[in-house]
C-alpha positions in Angstrom: -9.5 -21.3 2.1 -8.2 -24.6 0.9 -8.0 -25.2 -2.7 -8.7 -28.5 -4.5 -9.0 -29.7 -8.0 -12.3 -28.6 -9.6 -14.6 -31.5 -10.1 -15.8 -32.2 -13.7 -19.4 -31.0 -14.0 -21.4 -32.9 -16.7 -25.0 -33.8 -17.5 -25.6 -37.6 -17.4 -29.2 -38.8 -18.0 -30.3 -41.8 -16.0 -32.1 -43.3 -19.0 -31.8 -43.2 -22.8 -32.3 -39.6 -24.0 -35.6 -38.6 -25.3 -35.8 -36.0 -28.0 -38.2 -33.5 -26.6 -40.9 -36.0 -25.7 -43.0 -34.5 -22.9 -44.7 -36.6 -20.3 -48.4 -35.9 -20.2 -48.8 -37.3 -16.7 -48.0 -34.4 -14.4 -47.1 -36.6 -11.5 -45.9 -39.9 -12.8 -45.3 -42.8 -10.4 -41.8 -43.9 -9.6 -42.9 -47.5 -10.0 -43.4 -46.7 -13.7 -39.7 -46.1 -14.1 -40.1 -42.4 -15.2 -37.8 -41.4 -18.1 -36.0 -38.1 -17.6 -36.1 -35.3 -20.2 -32.9 -34.7 -21.9 -32.1 -31.5 -23.8 -28.9 -32.1 -25.8 -28.2 -28.5 -26.5 -28.6 -27.5 -22.9 -26.5 -30.5 -21.8 -23.7 -29.4 -24.2 -23.9 -25.9 -22.7 -23.6 -27.2 -19.1 -20.7 -29.6 -20.1 -18.8 -26.8 -21.8 -19.0 -24.8 -18.6 -17.8 -27.8 -16.7 -14.6 -28.0 -18.8 -12.8 -25.3 -20.8 -15.1 -22.4 -19.9 -15.5 -23.3 -16.2 -15.8 -20.5 -13.7 -14.5 -21.7 -10.3 -15.6 -20.4 -7.0 -15.4 -21.5 -3.3 -18.1 -23.0 -1.1 -18.1 -22.8 2.7 -16.4 -26.1 3.0 -13.3 -24.7 1.5 -13.7 -26.5 -1.8 -13.1 -24.9 -5.2 -16.0 -25.8 -7.4 -17.4 -24.8 -10.8 -20.5 -22.7 -11.2 -22.6 -21.1 -13.9 -22.9 -17.3 -13.9 -26.5 -16.0 -13.9 -25.7 -13.6 -16.8 -24.4 -16.6 -18.9 -27.6 -18.5 -18.2 -29.8 -15.6 -19.2 -27.8 -15.1 -22.4 -28.1 -18.7 -23.3 -31.9 -18.6 -23.0 -32.0 -15.4 -25.0 -30.0 -17.0 -27.8 -31.8 -20.3 -27.7 -35.3 -18.9 -27.0 -36.9 -20.2 -23.8 -40.5 -20.0 -25.0 -40.5 -23.1 -27.3 -39.0 -25.2 -24.4 -41.6 -23.9 -22.0 -44.4 -24.9 -24.4 -42.8 -28.3 -25.2 -41.4 -29.4 -21.8 -43.7 -27.7 -19.4 -46.8 -27.1 -21.6 -47.0 -23.4 -20.5 -49.6 -21.7 -22.7 -48.3 -18.2 -22.2 -44.5 -18.2 -21.8 -44.4 -14.4 -21.8 -45.8 -14.5 -18.3 -42.9 -16.6 -17.2 -40.5 -14.2 -15.7 -37.6 -14.3 -13.2 -37.5 -18.1 -13.2 -34.8 -18.8 -15.7 -32.5 -20.4 -13.1 -35.2 -22.5 -11.5 -36.3 -23.8 -15.0 -32.7 -24.5 -15.8 -32.2 -26.6 -12.7 -35.4 -28.5 -13.5 -34.2 -29.2 -17.0 -30.8 -30.3 -15.6 -32.4 -32.9 -13.3 -34.8 -33.9 -16.1 -38.0 -32.7 -14.5 -39.0 -29.4 -16.3 -42.8 -30.1 -15.9 -42.6 -29.2 -12.2 -42.2 -25.6 -13.1 -46.0 -25.4 -12.8 -45.7 -26.1 -9.0 -43.1 -23.3 -8.5 -45.2 -20.9 -10.6 -48.4 -21.5 -8.6 -46.6 -20.7 -5.4 -45.3 -17.3 -6.7 -41.7 -18.6 -6.8 -38.9 -16.5 -8.4 -35.2 -17.0 -8.7 -34.6 -14.4 -6.0 -35.7 -17.0 -3.4 -33.0 -19.5 -4.4 -31.4 -21.5 -3.0 -34.3 -23.8 -2.2 -34.1 -25.0 1.4 -37.4 -25.8 3.0 -39.1 -23.8 0.3 -42.8 -23.4 -0.2 -45.2 -26.1 0.9 -45.2 -28.6 -1.9 -47.3 -31.7 -2.2 -45.8 -34.7 -0.4 -46.3 -37.1 -3.2 -43.4 -39.4 -4.1 -42.6 -37.7 -7.4 -42.6 -34.3 -5.7 -40.3 -35.5 -3.0 -38.0 -37.0 -5.6 -37.9 -33.7 -7.5 -37.3 -31.7 -4.4 -34.4 -34.0 -3.4 -32.7 -33.8 -6.8 -33.3 -30.0 -7.0 -31.7 -29.3 -3.6 -28.8 -31.6 -4.5 -28.0 -30.1 -7.9 -29.0 -26.4 -7.5 -25.7 -25.1 -6.1 -23.8 -24.7 -9.3 -26.7 -22.6 -10.7 -27.2 -20.2 -7.8 -23.8 -18.9 -6.7 -24.2 -16.0 -4.3 -24.3 -12.7 -6.1 -22.8 -9.9 -4.0 -25.1 -6.9 -4.5 -25.5 -3.6 -2.7 -29.1 -4.4 -2.2 -28.4 -7.4 0.1 -29.4 -7.0 3.7 -27.2 -5.0 6.1 -27.5 -7.6 8.8 -25.3 -10.7 9.3 -26.9 -13.0 6.7 -26.6 -16.7 7.3 -26.0 -18.8 4.1 -25.7 -22.5 3.5 -22.1 -24.0 3.5 -22.8 -25.5 0.1 -23.5 -22.2 -1.5 -20.8 -21.1 -3.9 -19.1 -17.7 -3.6 -18.0 -16.5 -7.0 -14.4 -15.8 -5.9 -11.8 -15.6 -8.6 -8.7 -15.0 -6.4 -8.4 -15.2 -2.6 -5.2 -13.7 -1.1 -4.6 -13.6 2.7 -3.4 -10.1 3.7 -3.2 -10.7 7.5 -3.3 -14.0 9.4 -4.5 -14.1 13.0 -1.4 -13.5 15.2 -2.4 -16.1 17.8 -5.4 -18.1 19.1 -6.8 -14.9 20.8 -6.7 -12.9 17.5 -10.2 -12.3 16.2 -9.8 -11.9 12.5 -8.1 -12.9 9.3 -8.1 -10.3 6.5 -8.2 -11.4 2.8 -8.2 -9.6 -0.5 -11.0 -11.1 -2.7 -11.5 -10.7 -6.4 -14.9 -11.7 -7.8 -15.5 -13.0 -11.2 -16.9 -10.4 -13.7 -20.6 -10.0 -13.5 -21.0 -11.4 -10.0 -20.9 -8.2 -7.9 -21.7 -4.5 -8.0 -19.9 -3.8 -4.8 -16.7 -2.5 -6.5 -15.9 -1.3 -10.0 -12.9 -3.6 -10.2 -14.5 -6.5 -8.4 -12.1 -6.3 -5.5 -13.2 -6.2 -1.9 -11.9 -7.3 1.5 -13.2 -10.2 3.6 -12.6 -9.7 7.3 -13.2 -13.1 8.7 -14.1 -13.9 12.3 -13.5 -17.6 13.1 -16.4 -18.6 15.4 -15.9 -22.4 15.7 -13.8 -22.3 18.9 -14.8 -18.9 20.3 -18.3 -17.5 20.2 -17.1 -14.1 21.5 -15.7 -13.6 18.0 -19.3 -13.7 16.7 -20.2 -10.9 19.2 -17.3 -8.8 17.9 -18.4 -9.3 14.4 -22.0 -8.4 15.2 -20.8 -5.3 17.1 -18.8 -4.2 14.0 -21.8 -4.7 11.7 -24.1 -2.7 14.1 -21.5 0.1 14.2 -21.2 0.3 10.4 -25.0 0.2 10.0 -25.4 3.0 12.5 -22.7 5.2 11.0 -24.0 5.0 7.4 -21.8 6.6 4.7 -18.8 8.7 5.7 -15.8 9.6 3.4 -13.4 9.2 6.3 -14.5 5.7 7.4 -13.9 2.6 5.3 -17.0 1.6 3.4 -19.1 -1.3 4.7 -20.4 -3.5 1.8 -22.2 -6.3 3.6 -21.7 -9.3 5.9 -22.6 -13.0 6.0 -22.1 -16.1 8.1 -21.1 -19.4 6.4 -19.9 -22.6 8.1 -17.5 -21.6 11.0 -16.9 -18.0 10.0 -18.6 -14.6 10.1 -17.4 -12.3 7.3 -17.6 -8.5 7.1 -17.2 -7.2 3.5 -15.3 -3.9 3.2 -13.9 -1.8 0.4 -10.3 -2.6 -0.6 -7.5 -0.2 0.3 -5.0 -0.3 -2.5 -2.4 1.4 -0.3 -2.6 -1.0 2.7 -2.5 0.4 6.2 -0.8 3.6 7.4 1.7 1.3 9.2 2.5 -0.3 5.8 2.8 3.1 4.3 5.3 4.2 7.0 7.3 1.1 6.4 7.3 1.0 2.6 6.6 4.4 1.0 8.7 7.5 0.5 8.2 10.6 2.5 6.7 13.7 0.8 9.2 15.3 -1.6 7.9 18.9 -1.6 5.5 21.2 0.2 2.5 20.2 -1.9 3.0 16.6 -1.0 3.5 17.4 2.7 0.3 19.4 2.6 -1.6 16.5 0.9 -0.3 14.1 3.6 -1.4 16.2 6.5 -4.8 17.1 4.9 -5.6 13.4 4.5 -4.5 12.5 8.0 -6.2 15.3 9.8 -9.5 14.6 7.9 -9.7 11.5 10.1 -10.9 13.8 12.9 -14.1 14.2 10.9 -14.5 10.4 10.8 -14.0 10.3 14.6 -16.6 13.0 15.0 -19.1 11.0 13.0 -18.6 8.1 15.4 -19.0 10.3 18.5 -22.1 12.0 17.2 -24.2 9.3 15.4 -27.2 11.2 16.7 -27.0 14.6 18.3 -29.0 15.5 21.4 -31.9 17.3 19.9 -35.7 17.3 20.5 -35.2 15.9 24.0 -33.5 12.8 22.6 -30.3 11.4 24.1 -27.0 12.0 22.3 -26.0 8.7 20.8 -22.5 7.8 19.9 -19.7 5.2 20.2 -16.0 5.2 20.8 -13.6 3.5 18.4 -11.1 2.6 21.1 -8.5 1.1 18.8 -7.1 4.0 16.6 -3.6 3.1 15.5 -1.6 3.1 12.2 -2.6 -0.5 11.4 -6.3 0.5 11.6 -6.0 3.4 9.2 -6.2 2.5 5.6 -4.6 4.3 2.6 -6.5 4.9 -0.6 -4.9 6.4 -3.8 -6.3 5.6 -7.2 -4.0 7.9 -9.1 -0.4 7.2 -10.3 2.0 8.5 -7.8 1.6 9.4 -4.1 0.0 12.3 -2.3 -2.3 13.2 -5.2 -5.7 14.8 -4.9 -7.2 11.3 -4.6 -4.9 10.4 -1.6 -7.2 9.6 1.3 -6.9 7.9 4.7 -9.9 6.1 6.3 -10.6 4.7 9.7 -11.2 0.9 9.9 -11.6 -2.0 12.4 -14.6 -1.5 14.7 -14.6 -4.9 16.4 -13.7 -3.4 19.8 -15.8 -0.2 19.4 -18.4 0.4 22.0 -22.0 -0.2 21.1 -23.9 2.8 19.9 -25.5 4.1 23.2 -26.7 7.2 24.9 -23.9 9.4 26.2 -23.9 11.1 29.6 -23.9 14.9 29.7 -20.1 15.0 29.8 -19.8 12.6 26.9 -18.7 9.5 28.7 -19.9 5.9 28.5 -19.0 2.7 30.4 -16.1 0.9 28.7 -14.1 -2.3 29.4 -10.4 -3.0 28.8 -10.5 -3.7 25.0 -8.2 -2.0 22.5 -4.5 -1.5 21.8 -2.7 -0.5 25.0 0.1 1.5 23.3 -2.2 4.1 22.0 -4.7 4.1 24.9 -5.4 7.3 26.8 -4.2 7.6 30.5 -7.8 7.6 31.9 -8.6 4.4 29.9 -5.5 2.5 30.9 -5.6 -0.2 33.6 -2.0 -0.4 34.7 -2.5 -2.3 38.1 -3.5 -5.9 37.5 -6.6 -5.6 39.7 -8.1 -3.0 37.4 -8.0 -5.3 34.3 -11.6 -6.4 34.4 -13.1 -3.2 35.7 -15.6 -1.2 33.7 -15.0 2.6 33.7 -16.9 5.7 32.6 -14.5 6.9 29.8 -14.9 10.0 27.7 -15.2 9.8 23.9 -12.1 12.0 23.8 -10.0 9.0 24.6 -10.1 8.5 20.8 -8.6 11.9 20.4 -5.6 10.9 22.6 -5.1 7.7 20.4 -5.3 9.8 17.2 -2.8 12.2 18.8 -0.4 9.3 19.2 -0.8 8.4 15.6 -0.1 12.0 14.5 2.9 12.1 16.8 4.3 9.1 15.0 3.6 10.8 11.7 5.7 13.8 12.8 8.6 11.5 13.7 8.3 9.6 10.4 8.4 12.8 8.4 11.6 13.8 10.1 13.5 10.5 10.5 11.6 7.7 8.7 11.1 4.2 10.1 14.5 4.4 11.8 13.1 7.3 13.8 9.9 5.5 14.7 11.9 2.5 16.0 14.0 4.8 18.1 10.9 6.6 19.3 9.4 3.3 20.5 12.7 2.5 22.3 12.7 5.9 24.0 9.2 5.4 25.4 10.1 1.9 26.6 13.3 3.3 28.3 11.3 6.1 30.1 8.8 3.5 31.4 11.6 1.2 32.6 12.0 3.1 35.8 8.3 2.5 36.8 7.8 -1.0 38.0 4.0 -0.9 37.6 4.4 -0.6 33.8 6.6 -3.8 33.5 4.9 -6.6 31.7 1.6 -4.7 31.7 1.3 -4.2 27.9 1.8 -0.5 28.4 5.6 -0.5 28.1 5.5 1.6 24.9 2.5 3.8 25.6 2.7 7.6 25.4 1.9 8.5 29.0 3.1 7.8 32.6 -0.4 7.1 33.9 -1.5 10.8 33.9 0.6 12.9 31.6 2.4 12.6 28.3 6.0 11.3 28.5 8.8 13.7 28.3 10.5 11.8 25.4 7.4 12.6 23.2 8.3 16.3 22.9 12.0 15.5 22.6 11.2 13.1 19.7 9.3 15.9 18.0 12.2 18.3 18.3 14.6 15.7 16.9 12.2 15.3 13.9 12.1 19.1 13.4 15.9 19.1 13.0 15.6 16.6 10.1 12.6 18.0 8.3 13.2 19.2 4.7 13.6 23.0 4.5 10.3 23.4 2.7 8.3 21.8 5.5 6.9 24.6 7.7 3.6 22.9 8.2 4.6 19.9 10.3 5.7 22.1 13.4 2.3 23.9 13.3 0.4 20.6 13.2 2.6 19.3 16.1 1.6 22.4 18.1 -2.0 21.2 18.0 -0.9 17.6 18.8 0.9 18.7 21.9 -1.5 21.3 23.2 -4.9 19.9 22.3 -4.6 16.1 21.8 -1.8 14.6 24.0 -3.1 16.4 27.1 -5.4 15.5 30.0 -9.0 15.0 29.1 -12.2 16.6 30.5 -12.7 17.9 33.1 -9.1 18.3 34.4 -7.4 19.1 31.1 -7.8 20.8 27.7 -8.1 17.9 25.3 -10.4 18.9 22.5 -13.5 17.0 21.5 -13.7 15.7 17.9 -15.7 18.6 16.5 -13.3 21.2 18.0 -10.3 19.3 16.6 -11.8 19.3 13.1 -12.2 23.1 13.3 -8.6 23.6 14.5 -7.1 21.5 11.7 -9.4 23.1 9.1 -8.5 26.6 10.2 -4.8 25.8 9.9 -4.9 24.0 6.5 -7.4 26.5 4.9 -4.9 29.3 5.5 -2.6 27.6 3.1 -3.6 27.4 -0.6 -3.6 24.0 -2.3 -0.3 23.5 -4.2 -0.8 21.9 -7.6 2.3 20.2 -9.1 2.1 20.3 -12.9 3.5 17.4 -14.9 6.7 18.0 -16.8 6.2 19.5 -20.2 7.9 17.9 -23.2 10.8 19.9 -24.6 10.1 21.6 -27.9 12.1 20.4 -30.9 13.7 23.8 -31.5 13.4 25.9 -28.3 14.6 29.4 -28.3 16.2 31.2 -25.4 14.1 30.9 -22.2 14.2 32.8 -18.9 15.7 30.8 -16.1 13.3 28.4 -14.4 13.2 28.3 -10.7 11.9 25.9 -8.1 9.3 27.6 -5.9 9.7 26.6 -2.3 7.1 27.8 0.3 8.6 29.2 3.4 7.1 31.4 6.1 8.5 34.8 6.6 7.9 34.6 10.4 8.8 31.5 12.4 5.6 29.7 13.4 5.0 29.3 17.1 7.1 26.4 18.4 5.2 23.6 20.1 5.8 23.8 23.8 4.9 21.7 26.7 5.7 21.7 30.4 9.4 21.2 29.7 9.5 24.3 27.5 11.5 22.7 24.7 11.8 24.9 21.6 12.4 23.9 18.0 16.0 25.0 17.3 17.6 23.5 14.3 21.0 21.8 14.7 24.1 23.7 13.6 24.6 21.0 10.9 21.2 21.6 9.5 21.8 25.4 9.5 25.0 24.8 7.5 23.1 22.8 4.9 20.5 25.6 4.6 23.3 28.1 3.9 24.5 25.9 1.0 21.0 26.2 -0.5 20.7 30.0 0.1 20.3 30.7 -3.6 17.0 28.8 -3.8 14.2 31.4 -4.2 11.6 31.6 -1.5 7.9 32.6 -1.3 6.0 34.1 1.6 3.6 31.4 2.9 1.0 34.1 3.8 1.2 35.6 0.3 2.0 32.8 -2.2 1.4 35.1 -5.2 4.5 37.1 -4.4 7.1 36.4 -7.1 10.2 34.4 -5.9 13.3 36.4 -5.5 16.3 35.3 -7.6 19.7 36.3 -6.2 22.8 34.9 -7.8 20.9 32.1 -9.4 22.2 30.7 -12.6 20.0 28.7 -15.0 21.8 25.5 -14.2 21.6 26.0 -10.4 17.9 26.7 -10.4 16.6 24.3 -13.0 14.6 21.3 -11.8 13.4 18.8 -14.3 10.6 16.7 -13.1 11.0 13.0 -13.9 8.0 10.7 -13.7 8.2 8.1 -11.0 9.2 4.8 -12.5 10.4 2.1 -10.2 12.4 -1.1 -11.2 9.2 -3.2 -11.6 7.7 -0.5 -13.8 10.7 -0.8 -16.1 10.4 -4.6 -16.3 6.7 -4.5 -16.9 7.2 -2.0 -19.7 9.8 -4.1 -21.4 8.0 -7.4 -21.0 5.1 -5.9 -22.9 7.4 -5.6 -25.9 7.7 -1.8 -25.6 10.9 0.1 -26.5 13.0 2.0 -24.0 12.1 5.3 -25.7 8.5 4.7 -24.8 9.3 4.7 -21.1 8.5 8.0 -19.5 11.7 9.8 -18.6 14.1 7.7 -20.7 14.8 10.2 -23.4 15.4 13.0 -20.9 17.6 10.7 -18.9 19.7 9.5 -21.8 20.1 13.0 -23.0 21.2 14.2 -19.6 23.6 11.3 -18.7 25.3 11.2 -22.1 27.9 8.5 -22.9 29.8 7.1 -20.0 31.0 3.8 -18.5 28.9 1.9 -16.0 30.0 -0.6 -13.4 27.6 -2.8 -11.4 29.3 -3.9 -8.2 27.4 -6.6 -6.3 27.8 -7.2 -2.6 27.8 -11.0 -2.1 27.3 -11.0 1.7 25.1 -13.8 2.9 22.5 -11.2 4.0 22.1 -10.1 0.4 20.7 -13.5 -0.4 17.5 -12.4 1.3 17.0 -9.8 -1.5 17.9 -12.1 -4.4 14.7 -11.4 -6.4 15.1 -7.6 -5.9 18.8 -7.7 -6.9 18.0 -9.7 -10.0 15.2 -7.4 -11.1 17.4 -4.3 -10.5 20.2 -5.7 -12.6 17.7 -6.5 -15.4 16.3 -2.9 -15.4 19.8 -1.3 -15.1 21.3 -3.2 -17.9 18.4 -2.5 -20.3 18.3 1.2 -19.6 22.0 1.9 -19.4 23.0 -0.1 -22.5 22.4 2.7 -25.0 24.4 5.1 -22.9 27.4 2.8 -22.3 30.6 3.8 -24.0 31.9 0.3 -24.4 30.6 -2.6 -22.3 28.7 -2.5 -19.0 30.9 -4.1 -16.4 29.9 -6.4 -13.5 32.1 -7.1 -10.5 31.5 -9.2 -7.3 32.7 -8.5 -3.8 34.4 -11.9 -3.6 36.7 -11.0 -6.5 36.6 -7.3 -7.0 39.9 -7.2 -9.0 38.4 -8.9 -12.1 35.2 -8.0 -14.0 33.1 -11.1 -14.0 31.1 -10.2 -17.0 30.7 -7.6 -19.7 26.9 -7.2 -20.4 27.5 -5.7 -23.9 29.3 -8.8 -25.2 26.0 -10.7 -25.4 24.6 -8.4 -28.1 26.1 -10.3 -31.0 24.4 -13.6 -30.2 21.4 -12.8 -28.1 18.7 -10.6 -29.6 16.1 -10.4 -26.9 16.4 -8.3 -23.8 15.7 -11.1 -21.4 18.5 -13.1 -23.0 20.8 -10.1 -23.1 20.8 -10.0 -19.3 20.3 -13.7 -18.7 24.0 -14.4 -18.2 24.6 -11.7 -15.6 21.3 -12.6 -13.9 22.1 -16.3 -13.7 25.6 -15.5 -12.5 24.3 -13.2 -9.7 21.7 -15.8 -8.7 24.4 -18.5 -8.6 26.7 -16.4 -6.5 24.1 -15.3 -3.9 22.6 -18.8 -3.6 26.1 -20.2 -3.2 26.7 -17.8 -0.3 23.5 -19.0 1.4 24.7 -22.6 1.3 28.3 -22.0 2.5 28.9 -22.9 6.1 31.3 -20.0 6.5 29.2 -16.9 6.0 30.7 -14.4 3.6 30.9 -10.9 4.8 31.9 -8.2 2.4 35.1 -6.4 3.0 33.9 -3.1 1.5 37.2 -1.2 2.2 39.2 -3.8 0.2 36.7 -3.8 -2.5 36.5 -0.1 -2.9 40.3 0.3 -2.8 40.6 -2.4 -5.5 37.9 -1.0 -7.8 38.6 2.7 -7.4 42.3 2.3 -8.1 41.4 0.8 -11.5 38.4 2.7 -12.8 38.9 6.3 -11.7 40.7 8.1 -14.5 40.4 11.4 -16.5 38.5 11.7 -19.7 36.6 8.5 -19.1 33.3 9.3 -17.3 32.2 6.4 -15.1 29.4 5.6 -12.7 29.9 2.9 -10.1 26.7 1.3 -8.8 27.2 -0.6 -5.5 24.3 -3.0 -4.9 24.4 -3.6 -1.1 22.4 -3.8 2.1 25.1 -1.9 3.9 25.8 -4.8 6.2 29.5 -5.4 6.2 32.3 -5.7 8.8 29.8 -5.9 11.7 32.4 -5.2 14.4 33.7 -1.9 13.1 33.1 1.1 15.2 33.3 3.4 12.2 29.9 5.0 11.3 30.7 4.3 7.6 31.9 0.8 8.1 35.5 2.1 7.3 34.5 2.8 3.7 34.8 6.5 4.3 38.6 6.3 4.2 38.6 4.8 0.7 36.1 7.4 -0.5 37.9 10.3 1.0 41.2 9.2 -0.6 39.4 9.0 -4.0 37.8 12.5 -3.6 41.2 14.0 -2.7 42.8 12.5 -5.7 40.0 13.7 -8.0 40.2 17.2 -6.5 44.0 17.3 -7.3 43.3 16.3 -10.9 40.4 18.8 -11.2 37.8 16.0 -11.6 34.2 16.3 -10.6 31.3 13.9 -10.1 30.6 14.1 -13.8 33.9 12.3 -14.3 33.3 9.7 -11.6 30.6 9.0 -9.0 29.5 6.2 -6.7 25.8 5.3 -6.2 25.0 3.1 -3.3 21.8 1.2 -4.1 20.4 -0.1 -0.9 18.4 -3.3 -0.4 16.3 -4.0 2.7 15.7 -1.9 5.7 18.5 -2.9 8.1 18.9 0.0 10.4 22.7 -0.3 10.7 23.0 -0.7 7.0 20.8 2.3 6.2 22.5 4.6 8.7 25.9 3.5 7.4 25.0 4.4 3.8 23.4 7.6 4.8 26.5 8.6 6.7 28.7 7.9 3.6 26.4 10.1 1.6 26.4 12.9 4.1 30.1 12.6 4.7 30.7 13.3 1.0 28.4 16.3 1.1 30.2 17.8 4.0 33.6 17.4 2.3 34.5 21.1 2.4 36.3 22.4 -0.6 36.2 18.9 -2.2 33.9 17.1 -4.6 30.8 15.1 -3.6 30.9 11.9 -5.6 28.6 9.7 -3.4 24.8 9.3 -3.4 22.6 6.7 -1.7 19.2 5.6 -2.8 16.7 2.9 -1.9 16.3 0.3 -4.7 12.5 0.7 -4.4 12.5 4.3 -5.3 12.3 6.0 -8.6 14.9 4.6 -11.0 15.9 8.0 -12.7 17.4 9.6 -9.5 19.2 6.3 -8.9 20.7 6.1 -12.3 21.7 9.8 -12.4 23.2 9.7 -8.9 25.9 12.2 -7.9 26.4 13.2 -11.5 23.9 15.9 -10.6 24.5 17.9 -7.5 20.9 18.7 -7.1 19.8 15.1 -7.4 22.4 14.2 -4.7 21.6 17.1 -2.3 17.9 17.6 -2.9 16.2 14.2 -2.5 13.2 15.4 -0.5 15.0 15.1 2.9 18.6 14.6 4.1 18.8 10.9 4.4 19.8 10.2 0.9 16.5 8.6 -0.1 14.2 9.4 -3.0 11.0 10.2 -1.3 8.9 11.8 -4.0 6.6 10.0 -6.3 7.2 12.6 -8.9 10.9 13.2 -8.9 12.5 16.7 -9.3 16.0 16.1 -10.5 18.5 18.7 -11.7 20.0 16.5 -14.5 22.6 19.1 -15.4 21.2 20.2 -18.7 21.1 23.9 -19.4 18.4 25.1 -21.8 20.4 28.2 -22.6 23.6 26.5 -23.5 22.2 23.4 -25.1 21.4 19.9 -23.8 24.2 17.7 -22.6 26.6 20.4 -21.5 27.9 20.2 -17.9 30.0 22.4 -15.7 33.3 21.0 -14.4 35.7 23.3 -12.7 35.7 26.6 -14.6 35.2 25.2 -18.1 32.5 23.6 -20.1 33.1 20.0 -20.9 30.8 18.1 -23.4 30.2 14.5 -22.5 
């Protein structure tokens, strides 16, 4: 909606004010020059709401205008007593009988005609009938016509639309002049093109104007109907579908609908986690078995929502089976809800949304089919519903409801790939399907180039992508292959009657049977360390594994689920981790050769960079930030270097880089041995700034970091403007920096802030930086130095695939340095800040990040920070001797 300056709302009498002088003539003549009533106190109240206390909303014309909240008006009359005014202005003998007309009476006072309240009262008028349009049949006298004209013109600021659950479920038409009490209006999704049906907006109502949501936040799904009346049909279909379904925990909640001006609006509950597609792109993967279980439980519960759609009314008592097909199940139409801090909690839920191409609720044939057109997303469409030849585009077909099961199977297949290989894996998966279709001319330019089938059967690359994902799954994840078995054998197969695709109710049972065999895993929050703890038994991380290998998902090609040899080697390095029988989780974990330091996992609360900044800006101390005291105790005193990649591509992440520097400097300052050092890739030989030198003259944190922030902004913005684009020579930078800062008895952490995009033409997987790092590791090994003495933390910005794979390779390369030291870690800047700051100082933090791509994927972070309860905090192992920091 357009925004304009709010007009000043004021009461202006058309004649000199009269102090409560009622007219005794009920219907005075206009020729007499009638004097309007003027209530000074009420006028002051209205003027006040038109200035400093104004509530601004939007009307259907796109204008931002002031309005008076009903509750404020009621409170005014309670404070000022409405009864004396009713007796004085309207000569009502029994004011107690005057109920539910406060707004109407207020409008009449505002226009100076309170005596007309009698006419409204005689016709049984109440405020619930506002706004007045044609209204009841009033007398057609000139004074009455004057009153009605002024009433209709001035009523809008008094009768903003209140969004209540009791409003009708149909598409309600409202006047374009009626004000919607919207406080903020944020567009979440614009129409992609002229054919797109909807715009999605996050709407926050003013307090006291809705009971649809506890936090006053809802979603407006807007259909623009000015140029295309078919959009109105789509909106009406969605409203009918929601009305037929009723309430279902696995389907987004419908809150109402209305039509105003050139748009039809469906009101839905707001999903604070965005869509599942957003989740795949932005969020971390599960970090332990409990989180993996929570993810799959939420996703598979959608089968119950699909079942509700397919069985709106069962076939009983000789009545037809009524149902509808969604026809557009895909990640962007699945919404994520989680009202608890952190991800994958007990409140983590997924819900189906977007029913604008759903079939109408209608009788189903005996085999569960209904006539369907060609609407819906083609990538996720089932083989039997696809119209690949052009001449089939406009044909209607009898399609089974289990076409939704195929679509849901495609979504679950992508979830498997994401759990294994993240968004990079999903991009590669899409490319593989496109490549397999390239040999079939009929799929070219058909819209089906990335679908999951060849017209009849599932593509071969689908099973291959699953196997690749299995090879990258964390060692604790034994659930995903079993889910995948259901996907491949009961969802992505031919439908009835030729195949064995399950219907929704059968699929619900399959998923429930699998998940109910596994007990819920509850992750307890970290306990605060006692002030004087005595000796404690070694604590272990319990990892659920299955004693017998689950059945491997198999299809026609017979592919198994063998792990790669590299993955097996990594498993051997973690052989000391105790295990538990999945079928008998009460069995005690076995400890073999496990020292307290090796087995200890301290759980840090998930605090991202923005959390740190918000905490500080509220005037809080570092010590009040959850995890800080544990972190500072674990990291001890050491030197910190911030190395900033000035490549032109880093300019795209300027705000994130600046925020990260602010958070790092504030948290690291108490742990710094001397002065935090900042270097830039354009001049790596010289430190550009020492953060600690500001302490003497600048007292506030913002000013403490202002110089380095301004300098960073200046550098990155300068790179944007330069005609010759600066590309970081990371090899030269690392050689220069490492040669100066790596030394014994001076523990140092080097943070490299980069997007991984450097030396584009290099064929090296690590962008040639692996040579510099290997040289440094060999030198450290010869001097008996470990990651506690020096480590490199690559902090990644953005999601460039080349950059991410390059940094992941450098991390893995260091891990696979047989007989040497692993000094490299790689984390996403959007992850939890504690694993980023600890880095490779802790072997467990470096190796056990929830998967093997170097990212921090848990919302509650398990980090071995190197502390040993038995030997005292702050003591680390290096070589064969203890070395206090």
